[in-house]
KELOLO-249372 format. One line per 4 residues: number of its first residue (from 1); their letters; for each residue y, x, z negated of C-alpha. Coordinates in nm, 3 decimals, m for minus. Each point is the difference from the previous one (the first is absolute). Layout:
KELOLO-249372
NUM) a) Y X Z | ...
//
This chain:
KELOLO-249372
1) mnif) m0.228 0.861 m7.666 | 0.285 m0.142 0.208 | m0.020 0.298 0.232 | m0.373 m0.064 0.047
5) ynki) 0.054 m0.368 0.091 | 0.287 0.089 0.233 | m0.228 0.234 0.193 | m0.261 m0.274 0.036
9) ilek) 0.261 m0.246 0.125 | 0.138 0.254 0.249 | m0.348 0.072 0.135 | m0.066 m0.372 0.050
13) lkki) 0.336 m0.046 0.172 | m0.080 0.286 0.239 | m0.334 m0.159 0.088 | 0.163 m0.342 0.057
17) iqiv) 0.266 0.156 0.223 | m0.266 0.187 0.200 | m0.201 m0.320 0.046 | 0.312 m0.188 0.116
21) ivfv) 0.089 0.275 0.251 | m0.354 0.005 0.142 | 0.000 m0.381 0.024 | 0.335 m0.005 0.183
25) llcs) m0.114 0.268 0.244 | m0.324 m0.187 0.072 | 0.184 m0.325 0.060 | 0.247 0.173 0.228
29) svss) m0.280 0.163 0.196 | m0.197 m0.323 0.038 | 0.313 m0.191 0.097 | 0.104 0.246 0.268
33) fsya) m0.354 0.014 0.134 | m0.034 m0.377 0.020 | 0.329 m0.060 0.172 | 0.022 0.302 0.229
37) apki) 0.129 m0.121 0.335 | m0.227 0.076 0.297 | 0.121 0.244 0.263 | 0.067 m0.173 0.333
41) glal) m0.036 0.172 0.337 | 0.097 m0.112 0.349 | m0.185 0.114 0.314 | 0.211 m0.053 0.314
45) gegg) m0.208 0.001 0.317 | 0.061 0.119 0.355 | 0.134 m0.242 0.258 | 0.280 0.141 0.213
49) rrfy) 0.273 m0.252 0.075 | m0.162 m0.246 m0.243 | 0.148 0.198 m0.292 | 0.265 m0.262 m0.078
53) ihig) m0.275 m0.185 m0.189 | m0.008 0.290 m0.249 | 0.367 m0.053 m0.077 | m0.064 m0.366 m0.076
57) vlka) m0.287 0.095 m0.231 | 0.222 0.239 m0.194 | 0.280 m0.259 m0.022 | m0.229 m0.264 m0.144
61) lene) m0.156 0.238 m0.256 | 0.344 0.117 m0.109 | 0.130 m0.357 m0.030 | m0.299 m0.089 m0.217
65) gikl) 0.068 0.295 m0.228 | m0.321 0.180 0.095 | 0.055 0.369 m0.074 | m0.191 0.240 0.226
69) dyia) m0.143 0.313 m0.161 | m0.148 0.157 0.315 | 0.041 m0.034 0.377 | m0.213 0.139 0.282
73) gtsi) 0.066 m0.047 0.369 | m0.171 0.059 0.332 | 0.193 0.044 0.327 | 0.299 m0.240 0.002
77) gsli) m0.101 m0.103 m0.353 | 0.081 0.354 m0.113 | 0.356 m0.032 0.134 | 0.072 m0.331 m0.175
81) ggly) m0.182 0.107 m0.315 | 0.174 0.337 m0.002 | 0.351 m0.143 0.033 | m0.066 m0.258 m0.272
85) alwe) m0.155 0.260 m0.231 | 0.314 0.210 0.046 | 0.269 m0.267 m0.034 | m0.175 m0.291 m0.176
89) didk) 0.267 m0.207 0.175 | m0.144 m0.268 0.227 | 0.340 m0.113 0.131 | 0.085 0.351 0.120
93) leki) m0.345 0.038 0.156 | 0.021 m0.334 0.180 | 0.346 0.077 0.139 | m0.114 0.334 0.142
97) alsl) m0.328 m0.141 0.137 | 0.181 m0.276 0.188 | 0.222 0.257 0.169 | m0.270 0.257 0.089
101) nfek) m0.056 0.078 0.367 | m0.345 0.158 0.019 | 0.026 0.070 0.370 | 0.287 0.234 m0.079
105) yymt) m0.211 0.204 m0.241 | m0.330 m0.011 0.183 | 0.067 0.024 0.372 | 0.040 0.348 0.141
109) pred) 0.348 0.082 0.134 | m0.150 0.184 0.299 | 0.083 m0.157 0.334 | m0.303 0.139 0.185
113) vkle) m0.252 m0.184 m0.219 | m0.002 m0.361 m0.109 | m0.226 m0.288 m0.102 | m0.046 m0.283 0.251
117) nidd) m0.206 m0.316 m0.009 | m0.240 m0.058 0.289 | m0.157 m0.345 m0.031 | 0.098 m0.009 m0.368
121) tpfi) m0.169 0.336 m0.067 | 0.211 0.302 m0.105 | m0.028 0.310 0.217 | 0.173 0.337 m0.024
125) vfya) 0.184 0.060 0.326 | 0.114 0.352 0.092 | 0.305 0.059 0.216 | m0.048 0.371 0.065
129) disk) m0.130 0.248 0.253 | m0.330 0.121 m0.141 | m0.012 0.287 0.249 | 0.314 0.143 m0.159
133) deid) m0.150 m0.017 m0.351 | 0.283 m0.222 m0.119 | m0.218 m0.210 m0.228 | m0.008 0.112 m0.364
137) vqll) m0.370 0.028 m0.089 | 0.086 m0.071 m0.363 | 0.131 m0.341 0.103 | m0.339 m0.095 0.144
141) rglm) m0.131 m0.036 m0.356 | 0.225 m0.301 m0.046 | 0.303 m0.175 0.138 | 0.187 m0.028 m0.328
145) dgki) 0.106 0.265 m0.251 | m0.016 m0.108 m0.364 | 0.254 0.267 m0.095 | 0.274 m0.228 0.131
149) lrde) m0.110 m0.271 m0.242 | m0.042 0.257 m0.279 | 0.359 0.117 0.046 | 0.127 m0.358 m0.015
153) idrl) m0.194 m0.062 m0.324 | 0.153 0.317 m0.143 | 0.343 m0.135 0.089 | m0.072 m0.335 m0.164
157) tnra) m0.154 0.151 m0.313 | 0.208 0.315 m0.039 | m0.319 0.207 0.040 | m0.167 m0.174 m0.295
161) sfey) m0.313 0.152 m0.150 | m0.307 m0.150 m0.165 | 0.043 0.213 m0.312 | 0.365 m0.054 m0.091
165) dlki) 0.157 m0.303 0.164 | m0.234 m0.300 m0.007 | 0.044 m0.286 m0.246 | m0.359 m0.116 0.060
169) plkv) m0.295 0.239 0.054 | m0.099 0.007 0.367 | m0.291 0.124 0.212 | m0.017 0.008 0.381
173) vttd) m0.324 m0.015 0.199 | m0.055 0.207 0.315 | m0.299 0.118 0.204 | m0.088 0.362 0.076
177) litg) m0.072 0.006 0.372 | m0.211 0.317 m0.034 | m0.235 m0.099 m0.283 | 0.029 m0.378 0.031
181) ekvv) 0.064 m0.022 m0.374 | 0.252 m0.209 m0.189 | 0.296 0.205 m0.122 | 0.208 m0.153 m0.279
185) igkg) 0.345 0.155 m0.036 | 0.197 m0.015 m0.321 | 0.211 0.314 0.000 | 0.291 0.148 0.191
189) risn) 0.250 m0.199 0.204 | m0.103 m0.361 0.052 | 0.124 0.019 0.360 | m0.280 0.236 0.104
193) aiaa) m0.270 m0.223 m0.147 | 0.141 m0.320 0.150 | 0.050 0.150 0.346 | m0.357 0.134 m0.007
197) smsv) m0.144 m0.335 m0.108 | 0.187 m0.173 0.283 | m0.119 0.240 0.273 | m0.203 m0.229 0.227
201) pgls) m0.277 0.200 0.178 | 0.059 0.025 0.374 | 0.360 m0.113 m0.026 | 0.133 0.240 m0.263
205) ipfk) m0.044 0.375 m0.011 | m0.223 0.080 m0.303 | 0.220 0.094 m0.296 | m0.051 0.354 m0.128
209) fedk) 0.006 0.012 m0.380 | m0.111 0.310 m0.186 | m0.324 0.101 0.179 | m0.085 m0.348 0.127
213) mlvd) 0.062 m0.212 0.310 | 0.074 m0.345 m0.136 | 0.005 m0.340 0.166 | 0.015 m0.367 m0.098
217) ggli) m0.167 m0.072 m0.334 | m0.118 m0.334 0.137 | m0.296 0.175 0.164 | m0.152 0.056 m0.344
221) epvp) 0.154 m0.245 m0.248 | 0.224 m0.265 0.160 | 0.073 m0.165 m0.337 | m0.005 0.277 m0.264
225) vdvv) m0.151 m0.195 m0.289 | m0.224 0.285 m0.118 | 0.296 0.238 m0.011 | 0.205 m0.231 m0.223
229) remg) m0.293 m0.051 m0.234 | m0.052 0.376 m0.025 | 0.367 0.034 m0.093 | m0.077 m0.203 m0.313
233) adiv) 0.059 m0.365 0.092 | m0.191 m0.262 m0.197 | 0.093 m0.278 0.241 | 0.036 0.069 0.373
237) igvn) 0.179 m0.223 0.251 | m0.094 0.069 0.362 | 0.208 m0.109 0.300 | m0.195 m0.048 0.325
241) lrdi) 0.213 m0.061 0.311 | m0.278 m0.048 0.256 | 0.051 m0.377 0.032 | 0.359 0.050 0.116
245) qkdt) m0.057 m0.022 0.377 | 0.177 m0.045 0.331 | 0.016 m0.348 0.149 | m0.146 0.127 0.327
249) dpvi) m0.357 0.109 0.068 | m0.050 0.367 0.091 | m0.042 0.089 0.366 | m0.329 0.188 0.042
253) nnvv) m0.044 0.121 0.358 | m0.053 0.379 m0.004 | m0.164 0.278 m0.198 | 0.310 0.082 m0.205
257) sili) 0.057 m0.361 m0.105 | m0.369 m0.030 m0.093 | 0.017 0.312 m0.218 | 0.321 m0.115 m0.170
261) rsvy) m0.144 m0.344 m0.073 | m0.325 0.150 m0.132 | 0.186 0.223 m0.244 | 0.213 m0.296 m0.111
265) imlg) m0.313 m0.204 m0.078 | m0.157 0.286 m0.198 | 0.318 0.053 m0.198 | 0.015 m0.372 m0.077
269) elnn) m0.344 0.009 m0.158 | 0.088 0.318 m0.193 | 0.314 m0.176 m0.127 | m0.212 m0.278 m0.144
273) isan) m0.240 0.242 m0.168 | 0.287 0.198 m0.157 | 0.207 m0.298 m0.112 | m0.291 m0.193 m0.150
277) kadi) m0.043 0.270 m0.265 | 0.327 m0.118 m0.157 | 0.011 m0.239 m0.294 | 0.243 m0.216 0.195
281) virp) 0.042 0.001 0.379 | 0.308 m0.123 0.182 | m0.090 m0.080 0.361 | 0.265 m0.208 0.179
285) hyrg) m0.076 m0.183 0.326 | 0.251 0.000 0.284 | m0.012 m0.036 0.378 | 0.323 0.062 0.184
289) tltt) 0.235 0.262 0.140 | m0.077 0.359 m0.099 | 0.202 0.265 0.180 | 0.192 0.312 m0.098
293) nmek) 0.325 m0.176 0.097 | m0.063 m0.334 m0.172 | 0.295 m0.225 m0.071 | 0.134 0.024 m0.353
297) eiki) m0.098 m0.364 m0.062 | m0.367 0.081 0.062 | 0.014 0.300 m0.233 | 0.146 m0.223 m0.273
301) qlik) m0.271 m0.257 0.072 | m0.269 0.263 m0.062 | 0.170 0.108 m0.324 | 0.004 m0.361 m0.120
305) lgee) m0.367 m0.037 0.094 | m0.079 0.300 m0.218 | 0.190 m0.159 m0.287 | m0.177 m0.334 0.038
309) etkk) m0.347 0.153 0.013 | 0.073 0.214 m0.305 | 0.121 m0.300 m0.200 | m0.341 m0.158 0.058
313) iips) m0.180 0.281 m0.182 | 0.245 0.024 m0.293 | m0.196 m0.243 m0.225 | m0.322 0.200 0.050
317) lktl) 0.185 0.326 m0.055 | 0.157 m0.122 m0.325 | m0.338 m0.123 m0.120 | m0.144 0.347 0.060
321) insy) 0.293 0.164 m0.178 | m0.031 m0.233 m0.301 | m0.373 0.064 m0.026 | 0.062 0.364 m0.101
//
């Protein structure tokens, strides 16, 4: 009889234990589902020498404890985003950015070809005897060679790759000059992708990558919000640099200057369309000096402007994060 009752008790204990285990697992599942933190992505837009704003944005986010899960960059945004994704060290990035000399990496070392301004419009001037075939036809596709910049990025990053070296997942946006399609790069050495994305049509020789001829990603997606979202971001922050402008009006007095200004206007509108897809848009306003050889004080001023504008969106960002 005792054996019979013991069996009944054991069976009941087993059932109670099973119920407790199932209950604990359900609670754990519900708890983790309810409090899962949203994935945050940052889309850094094109903008040339305006890129110091991006550094200020990253500084402010880091100071506020906002952890980035994904980064995508277009043109100069790919350089800043790539270096941060690799190092996740804003102080190191800022120090290097303040010391960069882009003219050194972009301008061709050839003495027979150079870029001159004629009435504030850049022209390629050839110092060569055409009759002696001394002009390199390859050079006519662009004044600058992105391979110089690529090699410098390799030096800075120790030939870092997307697959093995990045602390934060990264994608770089470029444009295929043949098909006109957006090409998103997320494999191989980051230097190739960044140099391709920064190849300005007409100024830079198109960057050969695999079977494609790649140029500036800003032609397709100036602020790569869609790319970050496709990477898996729940909340996307877009950085639009189009309201960072020179303090002088453009000189428009010939066909080249008209074409350049027309493209600039079109890209400005495309910037707005791209950036406005983000959950939060950072769009600083500035009118002042913008040159490749800006004084260090101006560069620091732009970094601080990026910080200030980012601080303004922090309350909205935290509200979005807490709503998940």
